[in-house]
C-alpha positions in Angstrom: 80.2 94.5 -141.3 83.6 92.7 -141.5 84.3 89.8 -143.6 85.2 87.7 -140.4 81.6 86.4 -139.4 80.8 85.5 -143.0 84.2 83.6 -143.4 83.4 81.7 -140.1 79.9 80.7 -141.1 81.0 79.4 -144.2 83.7 77.4 -142.8 81.0 75.8 -140.2 78.4 75.4 -143.0 81.1 73.6 -145.1 82.0 71.4 -142.1 78.5 70.2 -141.6 77.8 69.3 -145.2 81.1 66.9 -145.5 80.6 63.3 -144.8 83.3 62.3 -142.3 85.6 59.7 -143.4 86.2 56.5 -141.3 89.2 54.3 -141.0 88.9 50.6 -141.8 89.1 49.9 -138.0 86.3 52.4 -137.2 84.1 50.9 -139.7 84.8 47.4 -138.3 84.0 48.5 -134.9 80.8 49.9 -136.2 79.8 46.5 -137.8 80.8 44.9 -134.5 78.5 47.3 -132.6 75.7 46.5 -134.9 76.2 42.8 -134.3 75.8 43.5 -130.4 79.6 43.0 -129.6 80.9 44.6 -126.5 84.0 46.8 -126.5 85.9 44.1 -124.6 85.0 41.7 -127.5 86.2 44.3 -130.2 89.6 44.7 -128.2 90.1 41.0 -128.2 89.3 40.7 -132.0 91.2 43.8 -132.9 94.3 42.6 -130.6 94.5 46.3 -129.0 93.8 47.4 -125.4 90.4 48.1 -124.1 91.4 51.8 -123.7 92.6 51.9 -127.5 89.1 50.3 -128.3 87.2 53.1 -126.3 89.3 55.9 -128.1 88.2 54.3 -131.5 84.7 54.4 -130.4 85.0 57.9 -129.0 86.3 59.2 -132.4 83.5 57.4 -134.1 80.9 59.0 -132.0 82.5 62.5 -132.4 82.6 62.1 -136.2 79.2 61.0 -136.5 78.1 63.6 -133.7 76.0 61.0 -131.7 76.2 60.1 -128.0 75.6 56.4 -127.7 76.1 53.1 -129.7 72.3 53.0 -130.8 72.5 56.2 -132.3 75.8 55.5 -133.9 74.7 52.2 -135.5 71.3 53.9 -137.0 73.2 56.8 -138.3 75.7 54.4 -139.9 73.0 52.1 -141.5 71.0 55.2 -142.6 74.1 56.7 -144.3 75.3 53.5 -145.8 78.6 53.2 -143.6 77.6 49.5 -142.9 
């Protein structure tokens, strides 16, 4: 058996164990999400476009491996991010 599958497996398992890091804006977006704020409100509050806000939330969802706002907020609370 070659070393290749073991290296890939180790890399994947290392990736799963690491806690993702969040930018201050991503954390603020999670807090606002937990407060029930919509993305339009976040965009106004941050002074950025709605599309940029959507990109921020998309990155948060990817980092947390969730599919929606409720899952993101629940996981952020459980993991102590917010």
